[in-house]
KEKE-3310 file (N, C-alpha, C; in steps of 0.2 Angstrom, whole numbers, plus 5000, padded with zeros to 4 digits):
npx = (5004:5002:5009:4999:4988:4990:4989:4976:4970:4975:4968:4954:4954:4958:4947:4936:4939:4937:4924:4919:4922:4915:4902:4902:4904:4891:4884:4884:4877:4865:4853:4847:4854:4856:4846:4846:4848:4856:4870:4873:4869:4879:4891:4887:4888:4901:4908:4904:4911:4925:4926:4924:4936:4945:4943:4946:4959:4964:4961:4949:4939:4936:4944:4950:4967:4982:4985:4971:4965:4972:4967:4954:4955:4959:4948:4938:4942:4943:4929:4924:4931:4924:4910:4914:4918:4907:4899:4905:4904:4890:4887:4893:4886:4874:4876:4881:4869:4861:4868:4868:4855:4851:4859:4852:4840:4843:4845:4833:4820:4826:4830:4840:4847:4848:4856:4867:4871:4873:4882:4894:4902:4895:4888:4898:4909:4907:4894:4897:4908:4901:4893:4905:4909:4898:4899:4911:4908:4899:4907:4917:4907:4904:4916:4918:4922:4925:4935:4945:4958:4969:4965:4956:4957:4961:4951:4941:4948:4947:4933:4930:4935:4929:4916:4919:4923:4911:4903:4908:4906:4892:4890:4895:4886:4874:4878:4876:4861:4854:4858:4854:4840:4841:4845:4834:4825:4830:4830:4816:4813:4819:4811:4799:4801:4803:4790:4782:4788:4785:4771:4769:4774:4765:4753:4756:4758:4749:4750:4757:4772:4769:4757:4760:4770:4763:4752:4761:4773:4786:4790:4799:4810:4814:4806:4806:4820:4823:4815:4823:4834:4831:4827:4841:4847:4840:4842:4857:4858:4865:4868:4862:4858:4862:4854:4853:4853:4841:4832:4834:4830:4817:4813:4816:4807:4794:4796:4796:4783:4776:4778:4772:4759:4755:4757:4746:4736:4735:4730:4717:4716:4727:4719:4709:4716:4722:4710:4706:4716:4714:4700:4703:4712:4704:4695:4703:4707:4693:4692:4703:4698:4686:4691:4699:4689:4682:4692:4694:4681:4682:4693:4688:4678:4684:4691:4681:4675:4687:4689:4676:4677:4688:4683:4672:4678:4688:4684:4671:4658)
npy = (4995:5012:5027:5036:5028:5022:5034:5036:5024:5025:5038:5033:5024:5030:5039:5031:5023:5033:5036:5024:5025:5036:5030:5020:5028:5034:5025:5027:5039:5038:5027:5030:5034:5023:5021:5031:5033:5038:5040:5026:5022:5029:5022:5010:5013:5016:5004:4996:5003:5000:4986:4986:4992:4984:4972:4975:4977:4965:4958:4952:4959:4966:4981:4986:4991:4991:5005:5010:5002:5005:5018:5016:5009:5020:5030:5023:5022:5035:5038:5030:5036:5048:5045:5039:5050:5058:5050:5051:5065:5066:5058:5065:5077:5073:5069:5079:5088:5081:5079:5093:5096:5086:5092:5104:5099:5092:5104:5109:5118:5121:5134:5149:5153:5141:5133:5141:5139:5126:5122:5132:5136:5136:5146:5157:5150:5136:5137:5147:5140:5130:5137:5143:5129:5127:5136:5133:5121:5124:5131:5121:5113:5121:5122:5109:5099:5087:5088:5095:5088:5089:5093:5085:5075:5082:5091:5080:5075:5087:5088:5077:5078:5089:5083:5074:5083:5089:5079:5076:5087:5087:5075:5079:5088:5081:5071:5080:5082:5076:5084:5095:5093:5090:5103:5111:5105:5107:5122:5122:5119:5129:5138:5134:5135:5148:5152:5148:5156:5168:5167:5167:5180:5187:5184:5191:5205:5215:5219:5228:5227:5227:5220:5208:5204:5204:5192:5183:5180:5174:5177:5187:5185:5172:5164:5171:5172:5158:5154:5161:5154:5141:5143:5148:5136:5127:5133:5131:5117:5105:5102:5086:5079:5069:5054:5058:5071:5074:5069:5078:5090:5087:5088:5101:5108:5104:5107:5121:5123:5119:5129:5140:5135:5136:5150:5154:5149:5156:5169:5174:5178:5187:5197:5200:5205:5216:5223:5226:5233:5244:5249:5252:5262:5271:5273:5279:5291:5297:5298:5307:5318:5322:5325:5336:5345:5346:5352:5363:5370:5372:5381:5391:5395:5400:5410:5419:5421:5427:5439:5445:5449:5458:5468:5472:5476:5485:5494:5496:5491)
npz = (5000:4998:5005:5006:5006:5018:5027:5025:5030:5044:5049:5047:5057:5068:5069:5069:5082:5091:5088:5093:5107:5111:5110:5120:5130:5130:5136:5150:5149:5143:5136:5124:5112:5105:5098:5089:5073:5063:5065:5065:5052:5045:5049:5044:5031:5029:5033:5022:5012:5015:5014:5000:4997:5002:4996:4982:4984:4988:4976:4973:4966:4951:4944:4933:4927:4936:4941:4940:4949:4961:4962:4963:4975:4984:4982:4987:5000:5004:5004:5014:5025:5025:5029:5041:5047:5047:5055:5068:5070:5069:5082:5092:5091:5095:5108:5114:5115:5121:5134:5138:5139:5149:5160:5161:5164:5177:5185:5184:5192:5204:5215:5211:5223:5229:5220:5221:5233:5236:5224:5224:5213:5201:5194:5193:5186:5182:5173:5164:5158:5152:5142:5134:5129:5121:5112:5106:5101:5091:5083:5079:5072:5061:5055:5051:5038:5026:5015:5020:5024:5032:5044:5050:5060:5071:5073:5076:5089:5097:5099:5103:5116:5121:5122:5133:5143:5146:5149:5162:5168:5169:5176:5189:5193:5193:5204:5213:5216:5226:5237:5233:5235:5250:5253:5250:5258:5271:5270:5271:5284:5291:5287:5292:5306:5306:5303:5314:5324:5319:5320:5335:5337:5331:5340:5350:5347:5349:5362:5377:5385:5398:5400:5394:5404:5414:5412:5407:5415:5412:5400:5394:5401:5400:5390:5377:5374:5373:5362:5352:5353:5350:5336:5331:5332:5323:5311:5311:5307:5297:5280:5273:5284:5299:5307:5320:5320:5313:5321:5333:5326:5324:5337:5341:5335:5339:5351:5350:5344:5354:5364:5356:5355:5371:5372:5364:5370:5381:5375:5377:5390:5390:5382:5390:5401:5395:5392:5404:5409:5401:5406:5419:5418:5412:5422:5431:5424:5424:5438:5441:5434:5440:5453:5449:5446:5457:5465:5457:5459:5473:5474:5466:5474:5486:5481:5477:5489:5496:5488:5490:5504:5504:5496:5505:5516:5514:5503:5507:5502)
capx = (5000:5005:5009:4993:4983:4991:4986:4968:4968:4976:4962:4948:4954:4957:4940:4931:4940:4934:4917:4917:4924:4909:4897:4904:4903:4885:4880:4882:4873:4857:4852:4843:4859:4856:4839:4848:4849:4860:4877:4873:4869:4885:4896:4886:4891:4909:4910:4903:4917:4930:4924:4926:4942:4949:4940:4950:4967:4965:4960:4942:4935:4940:4944:4955:4973:4984:4984:4964:4963:4974:4964:4947:4955:4960:4942:4933:4945:4940:4921:4924:4934:4919:4906:4917:4918:4900:4896:4908:4901:4882:4886:4896:4880:4868:4878:4882:4863:4858:4871:4867:4848:4852:4861:4845:4835:4845:4844:4826:4815:4829:4831:4847:4850:4849:4861:4872:4873:4876:4887:4895:4906:4891:4887:4903:4914:4904:4890:4902:4911:4896:4893:4911:4909:4893:4902:4917:4905:4897:4913:4919:4903:4905:4923:4918:4923:4929:4939:4951:4959:4974:4963:4950:4959:4963:4944:4939:4951:4944:4926:4929:4938:4923:4911:4921:4922:4904:4901:4911:4902:4885:4891:4896:4880:4870:4879:4873:4855:4852:4861:4849:4834:4842:4846:4827:4821:4832:4826:4808:4814:4820:4804:4793:4802:4802:4782:4780:4790:4780:4764:4770:4775:4757:4749:4758:4760:4745:4750:4762:4777:4765:4752:4763:4773:4756:4749:4767:4778:4793:4791:4804:4816:4816:4803:4809:4828:4822:4812:4829:4839:4828:4828:4847:4849:4837:4847:4863:4858:4869:4865:4863:4859:4861:4847:4853:4851:4835:4828:4836:4827:4810:4812:4816:4800:4790:4796:4794:4776:4772:4779:4767:4752:4754:4756:4740:4730:4734:4729:4711:4719:4729:4715:4705:4720:4722:4703:4705:4720:4711:4695:4706:4715:4698:4692:4709:4705:4687:4693:4707:4694:4682:4696:4701:4682:4681:4696:4693:4676:4685:4697:4684:4673:4688:4694:4676:4675:4692:4687:4670:4679:4692:4678:4667:4683:4692:4680:4665:4653)
capy = (5000:5017:5031:5039:5024:5021:5039:5036:5019:5028:5041:5029:5019:5035:5041:5025:5021:5039:5035:5018:5026:5038:5025:5016:5033:5036:5019:5030:5044:5037:5021:5032:5035:5017:5023:5037:5030:5041:5037:5019:5022:5030:5016:5005:5014:5016:4997:4994:5006:4997:4979:4986:4993:4978:4967:4977:4976:4957:4955:4949:4962:4968:4988:4989:4990:4992:5011:5011:4998:5010:5024:5014:5009:5026:5032:5019:5023:5042:5038:5027:5040:5052:5041:5037:5057:5061:5046:5053:5071:5066:5055:5070:5082:5070:5067:5087:5089:5077:5082:5100:5094:5083:5097:5108:5095:5092:5110:5113:5117:5123:5141:5152:5152:5133:5130:5144:5135:5118:5122:5140:5138:5134:5153:5160:5146:5131:5139:5151:5136:5126:5142:5142:5124:5128:5140:5129:5116:5128:5133:5115:5111:5125:5121:5102:5098:5081:5089:5098:5081:5091:5095:5080:5072:5087:5092:5075:5075:5093:5088:5071:5081:5092:5079:5070:5088:5091:5073:5076:5092:5084:5069:5082:5092:5075:5068:5083:5083:5075:5089:5100:5091:5092:5110:5114:5103:5112:5129:5123:5117:5135:5143:5131:5138:5155:5153:5147:5161:5174:5167:5169:5188:5189:5184:5196:5211:5221:5219:5230:5223:5227:5216:5202:5202:5201:5186:5178:5182:5172:5178:5191:5182:5164:5161:5174:5169:5151:5154:5163:5149:5136:5146:5148:5129:5125:5136:5127:5111:5106:5099:5079:5078:5062:5052:5062:5078:5074:5069:5085:5096:5087:5089:5108:5111:5102:5112:5128:5122:5119:5137:5143:5133:5139:5157:5155:5147:5163:5175:5177:5181:5194:5201:5202:5209:5223:5227:5227:5239:5250:5250:5255:5268:5276:5275:5284:5298:5299:5300:5314:5324:5324:5329:5342:5349:5348:5358:5370:5373:5375:5386:5396:5398:5403:5416:5423:5424:5432:5446:5449:5452:5463:5473:5475:5479:5491:5498:5499:5489)
capz = (5000:4997:5010:5005:5008:5025:5030:5025:5036:5051:5050:5047:5063:5073:5070:5072:5088:5095:5089:5098:5114:5113:5110:5126:5136:5131:5140:5156:5149:5140:5131:5118:5107:5101:5093:5085:5067:5058:5065:5063:5046:5043:5050:5039:5024:5030:5032:5014:5007:5018:5011:4993:4995:5004:4990:4976:4986:4987:4969:4973:4961:4945:4943:4928:4928:4943:4943:4941:4955:4967:4962:4966:4983:4988:4982:4993:5007:5005:5006:5021:5029:5025:5033:5048:5050:5049:5060:5073:5072:5072:5088:5097:5091:5099:5114:5117:5115:5127:5140:5140:5141:5156:5164:5163:5168:5183:5189:5184:5198:5210:5214:5210:5229:5231:5217:5223:5241:5235:5219:5223:5208:5196:5191:5191:5182:5177:5169:5159:5154:5147:5136:5130:5126:5116:5106:5104:5097:5085:5079:5076:5067:5055:5052:5048:5031:5025:5011:5025:5027:5037:5050:5052:5066:5076:5075:5080:5096:5101:5100:5109:5123:5123:5126:5138:5148:5146:5153:5168:5172:5171:5182:5195:5195:5194:5210:5219:5216:5232:5240:5231:5239:5256:5255:5249:5264:5277:5270:5273:5291:5294:5286:5297:5313:5306:5303:5321:5328:5318:5324:5341:5337:5329:5345:5356:5344:5352:5369:5379:5390:5406:5399:5394:5410:5419:5410:5405:5419:5411:5393:5393:5405:5398:5384:5372:5373:5371:5356:5348:5354:5345:5328:5329:5332:5318:5306:5310:5306:5291:5274:5273:5292:5300:5310:5327:5319:5311:5328:5335:5322:5326:5344:5342:5331:5343:5357:5348:5343:5361:5366:5353:5358:5377:5372:5361:5375:5385:5372:5379:5395:5387:5379:5396:5405:5391:5393:5411:5411:5399:5411:5425:5415:5410:5428:5435:5421:5427:5445:5440:5431:5446:5458:5446:5445:5464:5466:5454:5463:5479:5474:5464:5479:5491:5478:5477:5495:5497:5484:5493:5511:5503:5494:5509:5522:5511:5500:5510:5499)
cpx = (5004:5005:5002:4987:4985:4988:4979:4967:4969:4970:4956:4949:4955:4950:4935:4932:4936:4926:4914:4917:4918:4904:4897:4902:4895:4882:4879:4879:4865:4858:4849:4848:4859:4850:4840:4851:4855:4868:4877:4874:4876:4890:4894:4889:4898:4912:4910:4908:4923:4931:4927:4932:4947:4948:4946:4957:4968:4964:4953:4938:4939:4939:4948:4962:4976:4983:4975:4963:4966:4969:4956:4948:4955:4952:4937:4936:4942:4933:4921:4925:4928:4914:4908:4916:4913:4898:4898:4905:4893:4882:4889:4890:4876:4870:4879:4874:4860:4861:4869:4859:4848:4854:4855:4841:4837:4845:4838:4823:4818:4831:4839:4851:4852:4855:4867:4876:4876:4882:4890:4899:4902:4890:4893:4909:4909:4899:4892:4905:4907:4894:4898:4910:4903:4895:4907:4914:4902:4902:4915:4914:4903:4911:4924:4918:4928:4934:4947:4954:4965:4971:4957:4951:4960:4956:4941:4942:4947:4938:4925:4931:4932:4918:4912:4921:4915:4901:4903:4907:4895:4885:4892:4890:4874:4871:4877:4866:4852:4853:4856:4843:4835:4842:4838:4823:4824:4829:4818:4808:4814:4814:4799:4794:4801:4794:4779:4782:4786:4773:4763:4771:4768:4752:4750:4758:4756:4745:4756:4766:4773:4761:4756:4767:4768:4753:4755:4773:4786:4795:4798:4811:4819:4812:4805:4816:4827:4819:4819:4834:4837:4829:4835:4849:4846:4842:4854:4863:4860:4866:4866:4863:4858:4855:4847:4851:4845:4830:4828:4832:4819:4808:4812:4809:4795:4789:4794:4786:4772:4772:4773:4759:4751:4754:4748:4734:4729:4732:4722:4712:4722:4724:4710:4709:4721:4716:4703:4710:4717:4704:4697:4709:4709:4694:4697:4708:4699:4688:4697:4702:4689:4686:4697:4695:4681:4686:4696:4687:4678:4687:4692:4680:4678:4690:4688:4675:4680:4690:4681:4672:4684:4688:4675:4672:4686:4688:4674:4659:4651)
cpy = (5006:5022:5034:5035:5022:5027:5038:5030:5023:5033:5039:5026:5024:5037:5037:5023:5028:5038:5029:5020:5031:5036:5021:5021:5034:5030:5021:5036:5042:5030:5023:5033:5028:5017:5028:5033:5032:5039:5030:5017:5024:5025:5011:5005:5014:5008:4994:4996:5002:4990:4980:4987:4988:4972:4967:4976:4969:4954:4952:4952:4966:4976:4991:4986:4992:5000:5013:5008:5001:5016:5022:5013:5014:5030:5029:5020:5030:5042:5035:5032:5046:5050:5041:5045:5060:5057:5049:5060:5070:5063:5061:5076:5081:5071:5075:5090:5086:5078:5088:5099:5091:5088:5102:5105:5094:5097:5112:5112:5120:5131:5143:5151:5145:5131:5133:5140:5129:5118:5130:5141:5138:5141:5156:5156:5141:5132:5142:5145:5132:5131:5143:5136:5124:5131:5136:5124:5118:5130:5126:5111:5115:5124:5114:5101:5092:5083:5092:5092:5083:5091:5090:5077:5076:5089:5086:5074:5081:5091:5082:5074:5085:5089:5075:5076:5088:5085:5074:5082:5090:5079:5074:5086:5086:5073:5073:5086:5081:5080:5095:5099:5093:5098:5112:5110:5106:5119:5128:5122:5125:5139:5141:5135:5146:5157:5153:5154:5168:5174:5170:5177:5192:5190:5189:5204:5216:5222:5223:5226:5222:5221:5209:5199:5200:5194:5181:5180:5180:5173:5181:5187:5175:5163:5164:5172:5161:5150:5156:5158:5143:5138:5145:5141:5125:5128:5133:5120:5109:5101:5091:5078:5071:5061:5057:5068:5080:5073:5074:5091:5094:5088:5097:5110:5109:5106:5119:5128:5123:5126:5140:5142:5136:5146:5159:5154:5153:5169:5178:5180:5188:5199:5204:5208:5216:5227:5229:5233:5246:5253:5254:5262:5273:5277:5280:5291:5301:5302:5307:5319:5326:5327:5336:5347:5351:5354:5364:5374:5376:5381:5393:5400:5403:5410:5421:5426:5429:5439:5449:5452:5457:5469:5476:5478:5485:5495:5500:5496:5482)
cpz = (5000:5003:5012:5008:5016:5029:5031:5030:5043:5053:5052:5054:5069:5075:5072:5079:5093:5095:5093:5105:5116:5114:5117:5132:5136:5134:5146:5156:5148:5136:5124:5112:5103:5096:5089:5079:5063:5060:5063:5056:5042:5043:5045:5033:5024:5030:5025:5010:5009:5014:5004:4992:4997:4997:4984:4979:4985:4981:4969:4969:4957:4945:4938:4929:4935:4946:4944:4947:4961:4967:4965:4974:4987:4988:4988:4999:5009:5007:5012:5027:5030:5030:5040:5052:5051:5055:5067:5075:5074:5079:5093:5096:5095:5107:5118:5118:5121:5133:5143:5142:5149:5161:5167:5166:5175:5188:5188:5190:5204:5208:5212:5217:5231:5227:5219:5230:5240:5230:5218:5217:5201:5192:5188:5186:5178:5172:5161:5154:5149:5141:5132:5126:5120:5110:5103:5098:5091:5080:5075:5071:5061:5052:5050:5040:5029:5019:5015:5027:5032:5044:5054:5059:5071:5077:5078:5087:5100:5103:5105:5116:5125:5127:5132:5144:5150:5151:5160:5172:5174:5176:5188:5197:5197:5202:5216:5220:5223:5237:5239:5235:5246:5258:5255:5257:5271:5276:5272:5281:5295:5293:5291:5304:5312:5306:5310:5324:5325:5321:5331:5342:5334:5335:5350:5353:5347:5358:5371:5384:5397:5406:5399:5399:5415:5418:5409:5408:5417:5404:5391:5396:5402:5391:5377:5370:5371:5364:5351:5348:5350:5338:5326:5328:5325:5312:5306:5309:5297:5286:5276:5280:5294:5305:5317:5325:5316:5318:5332:5333:5325:5333:5345:5339:5336:5349:5356:5347:5349:5364:5364:5355:5366:5377:5369:5365:5380:5381:5374:5386:5394:5385:5385:5400:5401:5392:5400:5413:5408:5404:5416:5423:5414:5417:5432:5431:5424:5434:5445:5438:5436:5451:5456:5446:5452:5467:5463:5457:5469:5479:5471:5470:5484:5488:5478:5484:5498:5494:5487:5499:5509:5501:5500:5516:5519:5507:5502:5506:5500)
residu = (MET:THR:SER:SER:THR:ASP:GLU:LYS:TRP:ARG:LYS:ILE:VAL:GLU:ILE:HIS:ASN:SER:THR:LYS:ALA:LEU:TYR:LEU:LEU:SER:GLU:GLU:ILE:THR:THR:GLU:LEU:PHE:ALA:PHE:TYR:GLN:PRO:ILE:ASN:GLU:LEU:ARG:ASN:ALA:GLU:GLU:HIS:ILE:VAL:ARG:SER:LYS:SER:ALA:GLU:LEU:GLY:MET:SER:SER:HIS:GLY:ASN:ALA:GLU:GLU:THR:LYS:ASN:TYR:ILE:GLU:GLY:ALA:LEU:ASP:SER:ALA:LEU:GLY:HIS:GLU:TYR:ARG:ALA:PHE:PHE:ASP:THR:CYS:ASP:TRP:LEU:ALA:MET:GLU:LEU:ARG:GLY:GLN:ILE:ASP:SER:ASP:LEU:ASP:GLY:TYR:SER:ARG:GLU:THR:ILE:ASN:SER:VAL:LEU:PRO:ASP:TYR:TYR:PRO:LYS:THR:ARG:LEU:ARG:ILE:GLU:GLU:ILE:SER:GLN:LYS:ILE:ALA:THR:LEU:ARG:GLY:GLU:LYS:ASP:ILE:ASP:LYS:THR:GLY:VAL:ILE:VAL:ASN:GLY:VAL:LYS:SER:TYR:GLU:ASP:ILE:ILE:LYS:GLU:LEU:HIS:GLU:ILE:ARG:LYS:ASN:ILE:ASN:SER:ASN:VAL:SER:ARG:PHE:GLU:GLU:TYR:VAL:LYS:ASN:VAL:LYS:LYS:ILE:GLU:ALA:ALA:THR:ILE:ILE:LYS:ASN:LYS:ILE:ASN:GLU:ASP:LEU:LYS:GLU:TYR:GLY:PRO:GLU:THR:ILE:ASN:ALA:VAL:LEU:PRO:ASP:TYR:TYR:SER:LYS:THR:SER:PRO:LYS:ILE:GLU:GLU:ILE:CYS:LYS:LYS:ILE:SER:GLY:ILE:LYS:GLU:ASN:PRO:ASN:ILE:ILE:GLU:ILE:GLU:GLU:TYR:GLU:LYS:LEU:ILE:THR:GLU:LEU:GLY:ALA:ILE:ARG:ASP:GLU:ILE:SER:LEU:ARG:VAL:PRO:VAL:LEU:VAL:GLU:HIS:ALA:LYS:SER:VAL:LYS:ARG:ASP:GLU:LYS:ARG:ARG:ARG:SER:GLN:ASP:ILE:MET:ILE:TYR:ALA:VAL:TRP:THR:GLY:VAL:ILE:GLY:SER:VAL:GLY:PHE:GLY:VAL:VAL:TRP:TRP:LEU:GLY:LYS:THR:PHE:LEU:GLY:PHE)
# end
């Protein structure tokens, strides 16, 4: 065989092996690639041209004189290389689309806060890298040309590396899906504690410290600090809590709920006490007004008497 033929065989083997490696990789990603007909059809056509080339080389088919046979062999190998090349790119295109879709699916439904908390590098680094990869894929597809034989294998290697990198990115994200769920659960735990705390504040917001102290004498000294302590502990429960931490959380929520229930039961007493305070205040104001009126009358009477006496004594009327 000529050096030209050897080079064609080398490229066919390299591209075929890359396509095979991606097919094996796809088993970790999805089984649907095997239902994607186009690469398989391209490989089948490549195999047909390879058989024709080998048949001519072995003299099993006639294609004219030696020069004509040589040209036929190289032409068949060129066709085989083209099909291998297209099979590779079809496989990469499909896997790139599938992997990016799986990444989107893995992250779908989770807030930016959740993603940032579990994968702090996602937005500043990983997402930007995925966008760079997408642009690189578009460039590779735009430069795809079987006639540019000098860059065929280089393009194949670049695309293969991109697919492998994209696969690693997707594996990392997918492996953290359970952590996304745990984070959401923990947020809900904190929200549950906050809801109970807010309900307690709602129960007490209309009453002043005097009323609260009268009805709930331990509230400011013990109960309120206890509520803050419970909420702080719940906020500190880490991701992926073990069974002890889960039991501790349930205990804390139960304790916080019991505090709220106790305060709720005392609300009618708070209402009555507040009314009583208002009645007493109103009674005191009424008494103050009466006292003021009496003293005003007394002072007025005394003043009139003094004026009358002075007038009679000194002015003679």
